[in-house]
C-alpha positions in Angstrom: 90.1 97.4 86.1 93.1 96.5 88.2 96.8 97.1 87.4 98.8 95.0 89.8 99.3 91.3 90.4 98.7 89.9 93.9 101.0 91.4 96.5 102.6 88.6 98.5 105.5 88.1 100.9 107.0 90.5 103.4 105.8 94.1 103.2 106.5 95.8 106.6 105.2 99.3 107.4 108.1 101.7 107.7 109.0 103.7 110.7 109.5 107.4 110.0 112.8 108.5 111.6 112.8 111.8 113.4 115.4 114.3 114.4 114.6 117.3 116.5 111.0 117.1 115.4 111.6 116.9 111.7 111.7 113.8 109.4 115.2 112.4 109.1 115.5 111.5 105.4 119.0 110.2 105.6 118.0 107.7 108.3 114.9 106.8 106.2 117.2 105.8 103.4 119.4 103.8 105.7 116.3 102.0 107.0 115.3 101.1 103.5 118.9 99.9 102.6 118.8 97.8 105.8 115.5 96.1 104.9 115.8 95.8 101.1 117.7 92.5 100.9 115.2 90.7 103.1 111.7 92.1 102.2 109.6 92.0 99.1 108.4 95.6 99.6 107.4 98.1 102.2 104.2 99.9 103.2 104.4 103.5 104.0 101.7 104.7 106.3 99.8 103.7 109.4 100.5 103.7 113.1 104.2 102.7 112.8 104.9 105.4 110.2 103.1 108.0 112.5 101.3 109.4 109.5 98.5 110.7 111.6 101.1 113.1 113.2 102.5 114.2 109.8 101.2 116.9 107.4 100.1 116.0 103.9 103.2 117.6 102.5 105.4 115.6 104.8 103.7 112.4 103.8 104.1 113.2 100.2 107.8 113.9 100.7 108.4 110.6 102.3 106.4 108.7 99.6 108.6 110.3 96.9 111.9 109.5 98.8 110.8 105.9 99.5 109.8 105.3 95.9 113.0 106.9 94.5 115.2 104.8 96.9 113.4 101.4 96.7 111.6 101.6 93.4 107.8 102.2 93.2 107.1 98.5 92.3 108.2 97.6 95.9 106.1 100.3 97.6 102.5 100.4 98.8 101.1 103.6 100.3 98.5 104.2 102.9 96.2 107.0 101.9 94.3 106.8 105.2 92.6 110.2 106.1 89.1 111.2 106.8 89.4 114.0 104.3 88.8 113.0 100.7 90.7 116.1 99.7 93.8 114.9 101.7 93.3 111.3 100.4 93.3 112.6 96.9 96.5 114.6 97.3 98.3 111.7 98.8 97.0 109.3 96.3 97.9 111.5 93.4 101.4 111.9 94.7 101.8 108.1 95.1 100.4 107.4 91.6 102.6 110.0 90.1 105.8 108.2 91.2 104.4 104.8 90.1 103.0 103.3 93.2 100.4 100.6 92.2 98.7 99.7 95.5 97.0 102.2 97.8 96.0 101.1 101.3 92.9 102.7 102.9 91.1 102.2 106.2 87.6 103.0 107.2 87.1 106.6 108.3 87.4 107.0 112.0 85.6 109.3 114.5 82.1 108.8 112.9 80.1 105.6 113.2 80.2 103.9 109.9 77.6 101.6 108.4 78.0 99.5 105.3 76.1 101.9 103.0 78.3 104.8 104.1 81.4 102.8 103.5 80.3 101.7 100.0 79.7 105.4 99.2 83.0 106.5 100.7 85.2 103.8 99.1 83.4 104.4 95.7 84.4 108.0 96.0 88.0 107.0 96.7 88.0 104.6 93.8 86.9 107.4 91.5 89.9 109.5 92.7 92.3 106.6 91.9 91.2 105.1 88.6 93.3 102.1 87.4 95.0 101.6 90.8 94.4 98.7 93.1 93.2 99.3 96.6 93.9 97.4 99.8 91.3 97.6 102.5 93.0 98.0 105.9 90.6 96.2 108.2 91.7 97.6 111.6 88.7 97.9 113.9 90.9 98.9 116.9 91.7 102.3 115.3 88.7 102.9 113.0 86.2 101.6 115.6 84.5 99.9 112.6 84.0 96.2 113.0 83.6 94.6 109.6 82.3 91.0 109.3 83.6 88.9 106.4 80.2 89.4 104.7 80.7 93.2 105.0 84.1 93.0 103.4 82.8 90.8 100.6 80.0 93.3 100.0 82.6 96.1 99.8 84.7 94.2 97.3 81.7 93.5 95.1 80.6 97.2 95.2 84.2 98.5 94.7 86.1 96.1 92.5 89.3 98.1 92.8 89.6 96.6 96.3 91.8 93.6 95.4 93.7 93.2 98.7 92.9 93.3 102.4 95.2 93.8 105.3 93.6 92.1 108.3 94.4 93.3 111.8 91.1 92.1 113.4 91.9 89.2 115.8 88.6 87.5 115.0 90.2 84.2 114.2 87.8 83.1 111.5 88.1 86.1 109.3 91.2 85.3 107.2 90.0 81.8 106.6 86.6 83.0 105.4 87.9 85.8 103.2 90.5 83.5 101.5 87.8 81.0 100.9 84.9 83.2 99.8 86.2 86.6 98.6 88.2 87.5 95.4 90.9 89.0 97.6 94.6 88.8 98.3 94.6 88.7 102.2 97.6 89.9 104.2 98.2 89.6 107.9 98.3 92.9 109.7 99.0 91.6 113.3 102.2 90.1 114.4 100.7 88.4 117.5 98.5 86.2 115.3 100.4 86.1 112.0 101.0 82.4 112.3 97.3 81.8 112.5 96.8 84.0 109.5 99.4 82.1 107.5 97.8 78.8 108.4 94.4 80.1 107.2 95.5 81.4 103.8 97.2 84.8 104.2 99.4 85.5 101.2 101.8 87.8 103.0 102.7 89.9 106.0 102.2 93.7 106.4 103.5 93.5 110.0 106.3 95.1 112.1 108.4 92.0 112.8 110.5 92.3 109.6 111.6 95.7 110.8 113.2 94.1 113.8 114.1 90.7 112.5 114.5 91.1 108.7 116.7 88.0 108.1 114.7 85.8 110.4 111.5 86.8 108.8 113.0 86.2 105.4 114.0 82.7 106.5 110.5 82.1 107.9 108.9 83.1 104.6 111.3 80.9 102.6 110.5 77.9 104.8 106.8 78.6 104.6 106.6 78.9 100.8 108.9 75.9 100.5 106.4 73.8 102.5 108.7 73.4 105.5 106.1 74.4 108.1 108.0 73.0 111.2 111.0 75.2 110.3 108.9 78.2 109.6 107.1 77.7 113.0 110.5 77.5 114.8 111.4 80.9 113.3 108.1 82.4 114.4 108.4 80.9 117.9 111.9 82.5 118.2 110.2 85.9 117.7 107.1 85.3 119.7 108.6 86.4 123.0 109.4 89.8 121.5 105.9 90.1 120.1 104.5 89.6 123.6 106.9 92.0 125.2 106.9 94.8 122.7 103.8 94.6 120.5 101.0 93.7 122.9 100.0 97.2 124.0 99.1 100.5 122.3 102.5 102.0 122.8 104.1 99.6 120.2 105.0 102.3 117.7 107.6 103.6 120.2 108.8 100.1 121.0 109.5 99.6 117.3 111.7 102.7 117.1 113.4 101.9 120.4 114.2 98.4 119.1 115.6 99.7 115.8 117.6 102.3 117.7 118.9 99.6 120.0 120.0 97.6 116.9 121.8 100.6 115.4 119.4 100.8 112.5 118.0 104.2 113.5 120.2 106.8 115.2 117.3 107.9 117.4 114.2 106.6 119.0 112.5 110.0 118.7 108.7 109.9 118.1 106.5 112.8 117.3 103.8 113.9 119.8 101.4 112.8 120.9 103.5 109.7 121.1 106.4 109.8 123.6 109.4 108.0 124.7 108.8 105.4 127.4 111.0 104.0 130.1 109.7 100.8 131.6 110.6 97.4 132.7 108.6 96.1 129.7 110.9 98.1 127.3 114.0 96.7 128.9 112.5 93.2 128.6 111.8 93.8 124.9 115.2 95.1 124.1 116.8 92.1 125.6 115.0 90.0 123.0 116.2 91.9 120.0 
């Protein structure tokens, strides 16, 4: 049983502002106010949110503040964690404030096979009855490479999986899933989001709307209005930033540095093990903001 309609449009993953090592909730609210006019919703969780460096109680505090500020109907929440106990606590907190879509990735560290993943996601579904799940297909962090057939098998085994955020750069995957799976497919990679849109992605869970909210809103309006040349021009205008800022593993810092450069965040502080970076590449990226 599912409870949400298909999530479409712009749903960027939030950055978690920091001040002297602690979460800066005032800046979090300003970030949401900055984005709200341009995006359909937000995702809290993942690499950009630095959730792997936060405690469960910190993650829950952010979920509650984001839902209270933006409204739970515009919030999806990552419950990524290898511990089912932690996943359950985060999921319960999200569901308690009305969040209707929970995002989960494959467990990392261990080598997963399809049978393990079916068992694991079935256990997660049992912890989140009546709530839709979004599979976060990110092989670069989970080290689990799912074929379209694997994802289709997971969806059949766990019907609560109604969405998939695809970060895998295997270019045939989005087209195959939109054609053959009963799924709402979302792009999870800015570098190939145009390819994903052309192959049926229903929305974006990517970082670009954090940096270019109005331009991404214009891209989306052109896209859904059928004006692909205009939409492509908007994407091309942001492509240089993608290549400069988002093409390496240090991109979470680049996102915060860019938002700080724009005046959206008062600080570019990240939590260890991430660190501030000074480089020619950073300077090049900030010139494009």
